[in-house]
Biotite code that builds the C-alpha atoms (Angstrom):
import biotite.structure as struc

atoms = struc.array([
    struc.Atom([93.224, 70.707, 102.490], chain_id="A", res_id=1, res_name="UNK", atom_name="CA", element="C"),
    struc.Atom([93.868, 74.511, 101.249], chain_id="A", res_id=2, res_name="UNK", atom_name="CA", element="C"),
    struc.Atom([96.863, 76.198, 102.870], chain_id="A", res_id=3, res_name="UNK", atom_name="CA", element="C"),
    struc.Atom([95.611, 79.316, 104.677], chain_id="A", res_id=4, res_name="UNK", atom_name="CA", element="C"),
    struc.Atom([98.668, 81.138, 103.565], chain_id="A", res_id=5, res_name="UNK", atom_name="CA", element="C"),
    struc.Atom([98.380, 80.828, 99.987], chain_id="A", res_id=6, res_name="UNK", atom_name="CA", element="C"),
    struc.Atom([94.563, 81.854, 100.113], chain_id="A", res_id=7, res_name="UNK", atom_name="CA", element="C"),
    struc.Atom([95.699, 85.039, 102.041], chain_id="A", res_id=8, res_name="UNK", atom_name="CA", element="C"),
    struc.Atom([98.698, 85.805, 99.885], chain_id="A", res_id=9, res_name="UNK", atom_name="CA", element="C"),
    struc.Atom([96.329, 85.188, 96.515], chain_id="A", res_id=10, res_name="UNK", atom_name="CA", element="C"),
    struc.Atom([93.763, 87.659, 98.067], chain_id="A", res_id=11, res_name="UNK", atom_name="CA", element="C"),
    struc.Atom([96.287, 90.269, 98.780], chain_id="A", res_id=12, res_name="UNK", atom_name="CA", element="C"),
    struc.Atom([97.948, 90.102, 95.318], chain_id="A", res_id=13, res_name="UNK", atom_name="CA", element="C"),
    struc.Atom([94.454, 90.220, 93.888], chain_id="A", res_id=14, res_name="UNK", atom_name="CA", element="C"),
    struc.Atom([93.645, 93.484, 96.010], chain_id="A", res_id=15, res_name="UNK", atom_name="CA", element="C"),
    struc.Atom([97.068, 94.887, 95.197], chain_id="A", res_id=16, res_name="UNK", atom_name="CA", element="C"),
    struc.Atom([95.962, 94.262, 91.544], chain_id="A", res_id=17, res_name="UNK", atom_name="CA", element="C"),
    struc.Atom([92.684, 96.021, 92.161], chain_id="A", res_id=18, res_name="UNK", atom_name="CA", element="C"),
    struc.Atom([94.035, 98.586, 94.170], chain_id="A", res_id=19, res_name="UNK", atom_name="CA", element="C"),
    struc.Atom([96.644, 99.707, 91.509], chain_id="A", res_id=20, res_name="UNK", atom_name="CA", element="C"),
    struc.Atom([94.414, 99.376, 88.682], chain_id="A", res_id=21, res_name="UNK", atom_name="CA", element="C"),
    struc.Atom([92.027, 101.951, 90.347], chain_id="A", res_id=22, res_name="UNK", atom_name="CA", element="C"),
    struc.Atom([94.505, 104.494, 92.046], chain_id="A", res_id=23, res_name="UNK", atom_name="CA", element="C"),
    struc.Atom([97.192, 104.855, 88.862], chain_id="A", res_id=24, res_name="UNK", atom_name="CA", element="C"),
    struc.Atom([94.471, 107.129, 86.854], chain_id="A", res_id=25, res_name="UNK", atom_name="CA", element="C"),
    struc.Atom([93.865, 109.486, 89.858], chain_id="A", res_id=26, res_name="UNK", atom_name="CA", element="C"),
    struc.Atom([97.772, 109.719, 90.551], chain_id="A", res_id=27, res_name="UNK", atom_name="CA", element="C"),
    struc.Atom([98.282, 112.820, 88.615], chain_id="A", res_id=28, res_name="UNK", atom_name="CA", element="C"),
    struc.Atom([95.186, 114.442, 90.239], chain_id="A", res_id=29, res_name="UNK", atom_name="CA", element="C"),
    struc.Atom([96.516, 114.006, 93.321], chain_id="A", res_id=30, res_name="UNK", atom_name="CA", element="C"),
    struc.Atom([100.301, 115.220, 92.681], chain_id="A", res_id=31, res_name="UNK", atom_name="CA", element="C"),
    struc.Atom([98.195, 118.183, 91.182], chain_id="A", res_id=32, res_name="UNK", atom_name="CA", element="C"),
    struc.Atom([96.412, 118.908, 94.264], chain_id="A", res_id=33, res_name="UNK", atom_name="CA", element="C"),
    struc.Atom([99.290, 118.490, 96.538], chain_id="A", res_id=34, res_name="UNK", atom_name="CA", element="C"),
    struc.Atom([101.375, 120.774, 94.235], chain_id="A", res_id=35, res_name="UNK", atom_name="CA", element="C"),
    struc.Atom([98.283, 123.254, 94.209], chain_id="A", res_id=36, res_name="UNK", atom_name="CA", element="C"),
    struc.Atom([98.203, 123.132, 98.093], chain_id="A", res_id=37, res_name="UNK", atom_name="CA", element="C"),
    struc.Atom([102.076, 123.162, 98.865], chain_id="A", res_id=38, res_name="UNK", atom_name="CA", element="C"),
    struc.Atom([103.624, 125.107, 95.760], chain_id="A", res_id=39, res_name="UNK", atom_name="CA", element="C"),
    struc.Atom([106.578, 122.711, 96.056], chain_id="A", res_id=40, res_name="UNK", atom_name="CA", element="C"),
    struc.Atom([107.228, 119.722, 93.803], chain_id="A", res_id=41, res_name="UNK", atom_name="CA", element="C"),
    struc.Atom([109.110, 117.649, 96.316], chain_id="A", res_id=42, res_name="UNK", atom_name="CA", element="C"),
    struc.Atom([106.751, 117.829, 99.025], chain_id="A", res_id=43, res_name="UNK", atom_name="CA", element="C"),
    struc.Atom([103.782, 117.130, 96.581], chain_id="A", res_id=44, res_name="UNK", atom_name="CA", element="C"),
    struc.Atom([105.410, 113.967, 95.622], chain_id="A", res_id=45, res_name="UNK", atom_name="CA", element="C"),
    struc.Atom([106.199, 113.136, 99.242], chain_id="A", res_id=46, res_name="UNK", atom_name="CA", element="C"),
    struc.Atom([102.303, 113.943, 99.999], chain_id="A", res_id=47, res_name="UNK", atom_name="CA", element="C"),
    struc.Atom([101.133, 111.874, 97.020], chain_id="A", res_id=48, res_name="UNK", atom_name="CA", element="C"),
    struc.Atom([103.418, 108.873, 97.955], chain_id="A", res_id=49, res_name="UNK", atom_name="CA", element="C"),
    struc.Atom([102.029, 109.047, 101.854], chain_id="A", res_id=50, res_name="UNK", atom_name="CA", element="C"),
    struc.Atom([98.652, 109.571, 100.623], chain_id="A", res_id=51, res_name="UNK", atom_name="CA", element="C"),
    struc.Atom([98.890, 106.539, 98.355], chain_id="A", res_id=52, res_name="UNK", atom_name="CA", element="C"),
    struc.Atom([100.132, 104.295, 101.288], chain_id="A", res_id=53, res_name="UNK", atom_name="CA", element="C"),
    struc.Atom([97.403, 105.477, 103.474], chain_id="A", res_id=54, res_name="UNK", atom_name="CA", element="C"),
    struc.Atom([94.878, 104.949, 100.518], chain_id="A", res_id=55, res_name="UNK", atom_name="CA", element="C"),
    struc.Atom([96.410, 101.042, 100.544], chain_id="A", res_id=56, res_name="UNK", atom_name="CA", element="C"),
    struc.Atom([96.038, 100.666, 104.507], chain_id="A", res_id=57, res_name="UNK", atom_name="CA", element="C"),
    struc.Atom([92.006, 101.802, 104.120], chain_id="A", res_id=58, res_name="UNK", atom_name="CA", element="C"),
    struc.Atom([91.536, 100.038, 100.993], chain_id="A", res_id=59, res_name="UNK", atom_name="CA", element="C"),
    struc.Atom([89.415, 97.397, 102.792], chain_id="A", res_id=60, res_name="UNK", atom_name="CA", element="C"),
    struc.Atom([87.280, 100.199, 103.736], chain_id="A", res_id=61, res_name="UNK", atom_name="CA", element="C"),
    struc.Atom([86.470, 101.503, 100.524], chain_id="A", res_id=62, res_name="UNK", atom_name="CA", element="C"),
    struc.Atom([83.093, 101.118, 99.129], chain_id="A", res_id=63, res_name="UNK", atom_name="CA", element="C"),
    struc.Atom([82.825, 98.877, 96.018], chain_id="A", res_id=64, res_name="UNK", atom_name="CA", element="C"),
    struc.Atom([81.463, 100.875, 93.149], chain_id="A", res_id=65, res_name="UNK", atom_name="CA", element="C"),
    struc.Atom([82.266, 104.203, 94.275], chain_id="A", res_id=66, res_name="UNK", atom_name="CA", element="C"),
    struc.Atom([84.426, 106.798, 92.640], chain_id="A", res_id=67, res_name="UNK", atom_name="CA", element="C"),
    struc.Atom([88.030, 106.482, 93.740], chain_id="A", res_id=68, res_name="UNK", atom_name="CA", element="C"),
    struc.Atom([88.974, 110.284, 92.850], chain_id="A", res_id=69, res_name="UNK", atom_name="CA", element="C"),
    struc.Atom([86.989, 111.896, 95.524], chain_id="A", res_id=70, res_name="UNK", atom_name="CA", element="C"),
    struc.Atom([87.998, 109.463, 98.226], chain_id="A", res_id=71, res_name="UNK", atom_name="CA", element="C"),
    struc.Atom([92.030, 109.701, 97.130], chain_id="A", res_id=72, res_name="UNK", atom_name="CA", element="C"),
    struc.Atom([91.993, 113.491, 96.635], chain_id="A", res_id=73, res_name="UNK", atom_name="CA", element="C"),
    struc.Atom([90.296, 113.585, 100.268], chain_id="A", res_id=74, res_name="UNK", atom_name="CA", element="C"),
    struc.Atom([93.253, 111.479, 101.427], chain_id="A", res_id=75, res_name="UNK", atom_name="CA", element="C"),
    struc.Atom([95.531, 113.773, 99.794], chain_id="A", res_id=76, res_name="UNK", atom_name="CA", element="C"),
    struc.Atom([94.275, 117.128, 100.886], chain_id="A", res_id=77, res_name="UNK", atom_name="CA", element="C"),
    struc.Atom([94.457, 115.824, 104.617], chain_id="A", res_id=78, res_name="UNK", atom_name="CA", element="C"),
    struc.Atom([97.929, 114.801, 103.831], chain_id="A", res_id=79, res_name="UNK", atom_name="CA", element="C"),
    struc.Atom([98.689, 118.248, 102.879], chain_id="A", res_id=80, res_name="UNK", atom_name="CA", element="C"),
    struc.Atom([97.018, 119.708, 106.034], chain_id="A", res_id=81, res_name="UNK", atom_name="CA", element="C"),
    struc.Atom([99.468, 117.353, 108.006], chain_id="A", res_id=82, res_name="UNK", atom_name="CA", element="C"),
    struc.Atom([102.285, 118.509, 106.212], chain_id="A", res_id=83, res_name="UNK", atom_name="CA", element="C"),
    struc.Atom([101.598, 122.294, 106.337], chain_id="A", res_id=84, res_name="UNK", atom_name="CA", element="C"),
    struc.Atom([101.037, 121.897, 110.509], chain_id="A", res_id=85, res_name="UNK", atom_name="CA", element="C"),
    struc.Atom([104.323, 120.393, 110.769], chain_id="A", res_id=86, res_name="UNK", atom_name="CA", element="C"),
    struc.Atom([106.880, 122.704, 112.490], chain_id="A", res_id=87, res_name="UNK", atom_name="CA", element="C"),
    struc.Atom([109.554, 122.665, 109.541], chain_id="A", res_id=88, res_name="UNK", atom_name="CA", element="C"),
    struc.Atom([107.146, 123.857, 107.071], chain_id="A", res_id=89, res_name="UNK", atom_name="CA", element="C"),
    struc.Atom([106.834, 127.178, 108.509], chain_id="A", res_id=90, res_name="UNK", atom_name="CA", element="C"),
    struc.Atom([110.145, 127.769, 108.091], chain_id="A", res_id=91, res_name="UNK", atom_name="CA", element="C"),
    struc.Atom([111.002, 129.697, 104.903], chain_id="A", res_id=92, res_name="UNK", atom_name="CA", element="C"),
    struc.Atom([113.880, 127.993, 102.942], chain_id="A", res_id=93, res_name="UNK", atom_name="CA", element="C"),
    struc.Atom([115.957, 130.083, 100.904], chain_id="A", res_id=94, res_name="UNK", atom_name="CA", element="C"),
    struc.Atom([116.665, 127.331, 98.700], chain_id="A", res_id=95, res_name="UNK", atom_name="CA", element="C"),
    struc.Atom([113.158, 126.346, 97.654], chain_id="A", res_id=96, res_name="UNK", atom_name="CA", element="C"),
    struc.Atom([112.475, 129.931, 96.619], chain_id="A", res_id=97, res_name="UNK", atom_name="CA", element="C"),
    struc.Atom([115.341, 130.102, 94.376], chain_id="A", res_id=98, res_name="UNK", atom_name="CA", element="C"),
    struc.Atom([114.600, 126.456, 93.060], chain_id="A", res_id=99, res_name="UNK", atom_name="CA", element="C"),
    struc.Atom([110.824, 127.589, 92.260], chain_id="A", res_id=100, res_name="UNK", atom_name="CA", element="C"),
    struc.Atom([111.671, 130.704, 90.351], chain_id="A", res_id=101, res_name="UNK", atom_name="CA", element="C"),
    struc.Atom([114.481, 128.554, 88.355], chain_id="A", res_id=102, res_name="UNK", atom_name="CA", element="C"),
    struc.Atom([111.831, 126.079, 87.513], chain_id="A", res_id=103, res_name="UNK", atom_name="CA", element="C"),
    struc.Atom([110.184, 127.824, 84.858], chain_id="A", res_id=104, res_name="UNK", atom_name="CA", element="C"),
    struc.Atom([113.328, 129.952, 83.753], chain_id="A", res_id=105, res_name="UNK", atom_name="CA", element="C"),
    struc.Atom([111.388, 133.354, 83.970], chain_id="A", res_id=106, res_name="UNK", atom_name="CA", element="C"),
    struc.Atom([110.242, 135.023, 87.209], chain_id="A", res_id=107, res_name="UNK", atom_name="CA", element="C"),
    struc.Atom([106.454, 134.768, 87.869], chain_id="A", res_id=108, res_name="UNK", atom_name="CA", element="C"),
    struc.Atom([104.553, 137.949, 86.983], chain_id="A", res_id=109, res_name="UNK", atom_name="CA", element="C"),
    struc.Atom([103.281, 140.063, 89.756], chain_id="A", res_id=110, res_name="UNK", atom_name="CA", element="C"),
    struc.Atom([99.929, 139.164, 89.636], chain_id="A", res_id=111, res_name="UNK", atom_name="CA", element="C"),
    struc.Atom([100.640, 135.196, 89.519], chain_id="A", res_id=112, res_name="UNK", atom_name="CA", element="C"),
    struc.Atom([103.049, 136.219, 92.644], chain_id="A", res_id=113, res_name="UNK", atom_name="CA", element="C"),
    struc.Atom([99.855, 138.395, 94.481], chain_id="A", res_id=114, res_name="UNK", atom_name="CA", element="C"),
    struc.Atom([97.928, 135.255, 93.799], chain_id="A", res_id=115, res_name="UNK", atom_name="CA", element="C"),
    struc.Atom([100.120, 132.566, 95.378], chain_id="A", res_id=116, res_name="UNK", atom_name="CA", element="C"),
    struc.Atom([100.547, 135.013, 98.217], chain_id="A", res_id=117, res_name="UNK", atom_name="CA", element="C"),
    struc.Atom([97.121, 135.483, 98.652], chain_id="A", res_id=118, res_name="UNK", atom_name="CA", element="C"),
    struc.Atom([96.262, 131.688, 98.457], chain_id="A", res_id=119, res_name="UNK", atom_name="CA", element="C"),
    struc.Atom([99.047, 130.961, 101.049], chain_id="A", res_id=120, res_name="UNK", atom_name="CA", element="C"),
    struc.Atom([96.950, 133.446, 103.577], chain_id="A", res_id=121, res_name="UNK", atom_name="CA", element="C"),
    struc.Atom([93.629, 131.628, 102.974], chain_id="A", res_id=122, res_name="UNK", atom_name="CA", element="C"),
    struc.Atom([92.834, 129.097, 105.490], chain_id="A", res_id=123, res_name="UNK", atom_name="CA", element="C"),
    struc.Atom([93.220, 125.437, 104.354], chain_id="A", res_id=124, res_name="UNK", atom_name="CA", element="C"),
    struc.Atom([89.591, 124.914, 103.452], chain_id="A", res_id=125, res_name="UNK", atom_name="CA", element="C"),
    struc.Atom([89.069, 128.281, 101.060], chain_id="A", res_id=126, res_name="UNK", atom_name="CA", element="C"),
    struc.Atom([92.494, 127.126, 99.388], chain_id="A", res_id=127, res_name="UNK", atom_name="CA", element="C"),
    struc.Atom([91.285, 123.507, 99.245], chain_id="A", res_id=128, res_name="UNK", atom_name="CA", element="C"),
    struc.Atom([88.133, 124.383, 97.277], chain_id="A", res_id=129, res_name="UNK", atom_name="CA", element="C"),
    struc.Atom([89.731, 127.117, 95.193], chain_id="A", res_id=130, res_name="UNK", atom_name="CA", element="C"),
    struc.Atom([92.190, 124.549, 94.167], chain_id="A", res_id=131, res_name="UNK", atom_name="CA", element="C"),
    struc.Atom([90.160, 121.803, 93.250], chain_id="A", res_id=132, res_name="UNK", atom_name="CA", element="C"),
    struc.Atom([87.837, 124.399, 91.162], chain_id="A", res_id=133, res_name="UNK", atom_name="CA", element="C"),
    struc.Atom([90.270, 126.317, 89.318], chain_id="A", res_id=134, res_name="UNK", atom_name="CA", element="C"),
    struc.Atom([93.815, 124.567, 89.573], chain_id="A", res_id=135, res_name="UNK", atom_name="CA", element="C"),
    struc.Atom([92.335, 120.939, 88.990], chain_id="A", res_id=136, res_name="UNK", atom_name="CA", element="C"),
    struc.Atom([89.670, 122.388, 87.014], chain_id="A", res_id=137, res_name="UNK", atom_name="CA", element="C"),
    struc.Atom([86.922, 120.144, 88.689], chain_id="A", res_id=138, res_name="UNK", atom_name="CA", element="C"),
    struc.Atom([83.350, 120.822, 88.327], chain_id="A", res_id=139, res_name="UNK", atom_name="CA", element="C"),
    struc.Atom([81.211, 121.819, 91.195], chain_id="A", res_id=140, res_name="UNK", atom_name="CA", element="C"),
    struc.Atom([79.796, 118.380, 91.592], chain_id="A", res_id=141, res_name="UNK", atom_name="CA", element="C"),
    struc.Atom([83.346, 116.692, 91.707], chain_id="A", res_id=142, res_name="UNK", atom_name="CA", element="C"),
    struc.Atom([84.269, 119.510, 93.998], chain_id="A", res_id=143, res_name="UNK", atom_name="CA", element="C"),
    struc.Atom([80.956, 118.397, 96.124], chain_id="A", res_id=144, res_name="UNK", atom_name="CA", element="C"),
    struc.Atom([81.868, 114.573, 95.954], chain_id="A", res_id=145, res_name="UNK", atom_name="CA", element="C"),
    struc.Atom([85.464, 115.350, 97.224], chain_id="A", res_id=146, res_name="UNK", atom_name="CA", element="C"),
    struc.Atom([84.063, 117.621, 100.284], chain_id="A", res_id=147, res_name="UNK", atom_name="CA", element="C"),
    struc.Atom([81.139, 115.185, 101.168], chain_id="A", res_id=148, res_name="UNK", atom_name="CA", element="C"),
    struc.Atom([78.605, 118.092, 100.648], chain_id="A", res_id=149, res_name="UNK", atom_name="CA", element="C"),
    struc.Atom([76.439, 119.230, 97.666], chain_id="A", res_id=150, res_name="UNK", atom_name="CA", element="C"),
    struc.Atom([77.025, 120.851, 94.380], chain_id="A", res_id=151, res_name="UNK", atom_name="CA", element="C"),
    struc.Atom([75.349, 123.763, 95.884], chain_id="A", res_id=152, res_name="UNK", atom_name="CA", element="C"),
    struc.Atom([77.023, 124.144, 98.919], chain_id="A", res_id=153, res_name="UNK", atom_name="CA", element="C"),
    struc.Atom([80.352, 123.436, 97.077], chain_id="A", res_id=154, res_name="UNK", atom_name="CA", element="C"),
    struc.Atom([79.212, 126.567, 94.659], chain_id="A", res_id=155, res_name="UNK", atom_name="CA", element="C"),
    struc.Atom([78.729, 128.726, 97.993], chain_id="A", res_id=156, res_name="UNK", atom_name="CA", element="C"),
    struc.Atom([82.170, 127.593, 99.566], chain_id="A", res_id=157, res_name="UNK", atom_name="CA", element="C"),
    struc.Atom([83.976, 128.434, 96.382], chain_id="A", res_id=158, res_name="UNK", atom_name="CA", element="C"),
    struc.Atom([82.407, 131.963, 95.974], chain_id="A", res_id=159, res_name="UNK", atom_name="CA", element="C"),
    struc.Atom([82.779, 132.827, 99.837], chain_id="A", res_id=160, res_name="UNK", atom_name="CA", element="C"),
    struc.Atom([86.643, 131.421, 99.164], chain_id="A", res_id=161, res_name="UNK", atom_name="CA", element="C"),
    struc.Atom([86.961, 134.133, 96.276], chain_id="A", res_id=162, res_name="UNK", atom_name="CA", element="C"),
    struc.Atom([85.241, 136.697, 98.229], chain_id="A", res_id=163, res_name="UNK", atom_name="CA", element="C"),
    struc.Atom([87.992, 136.076, 100.936], chain_id="A", res_id=164, res_name="UNK", atom_name="CA", element="C"),
    struc.Atom([91.017, 136.168, 98.508], chain_id="A", res_id=165, res_name="UNK", atom_name="CA", element="C"),
    struc.Atom([89.752, 139.239, 96.580], chain_id="A", res_id=166, res_name="UNK", atom_name="CA", element="C"),
    struc.Atom([90.631, 141.789, 99.265], chain_id="A", res_id=167, res_name="UNK", atom_name="CA", element="C"),
    struc.Atom([93.798, 139.975, 100.147], chain_id="A", res_id=168, res_name="UNK", atom_name="CA", element="C"),
    struc.Atom([95.029, 139.904, 96.411], chain_id="A", res_id=169, res_name="UNK", atom_name="CA", element="C"),
    struc.Atom([93.733, 143.417, 96.090], chain_id="A", res_id=170, res_name="UNK", atom_name="CA", element="C"),
    struc.Atom([91.963, 142.553, 92.679], chain_id="A", res_id=171, res_name="UNK", atom_name="CA", element="C"),
    struc.Atom([88.202, 143.747, 92.016], chain_id="A", res_id=172, res_name="UNK", atom_name="CA", element="C"),
    struc.Atom([88.054, 141.659, 88.823], chain_id="A", res_id=173, res_name="UNK", atom_name="CA", element="C"),
    struc.Atom([85.787, 138.848, 88.695], chain_id="A", res_id=174, res_name="UNK", atom_name="CA", element="C"),
    struc.Atom([88.094, 135.628, 89.086], chain_id="A", res_id=175, res_name="UNK", atom_name="CA", element="C"),
    struc.Atom([84.697, 133.262, 89.146], chain_id="A", res_id=176, res_name="UNK", atom_name="CA", element="C"),
    struc.Atom([83.946, 132.426, 85.063], chain_id="A", res_id=177, res_name="UNK", atom_name="CA", element="C"),
    struc.Atom([81.325, 129.645, 86.758], chain_id="A", res_id=178, res_name="UNK", atom_name="CA", element="C"),
])
């Protein structure tokens, strides 16, 4: 007779190995997405950790054979949105601003500063599509898979987000090289 606890334990261990094998290669993409959305390394690391835990909780619902990257990046993006919605996020923390400027050892250029401010003023959806396309350097097909839309719709959303960003940053230059 087979002990039910042993079977469940073995199955969970197998699932754990499968999960880690699938999720390990996409963790850096998740961190880059979170950092691009939040602009804070500590918050990005927290978001990726929470997103990984959420992914583990929903691992059984993941479709076998599907691409893990869009699925995991969607979880990271949702976790970023939840983080931004929290009240403490709206408080400007001076120590964080000092830490960010000292990470590189030099002050960011005025253009980079304007771009960051402009991105922060965009909606979550606009910021997400621009970070996916330009910060993570994903193709329109990958952006579409992540957003559960067609590549043509991803291209349109990107162009519209750029159109909303340009007046904010006061730049007439073409940011889209696609």
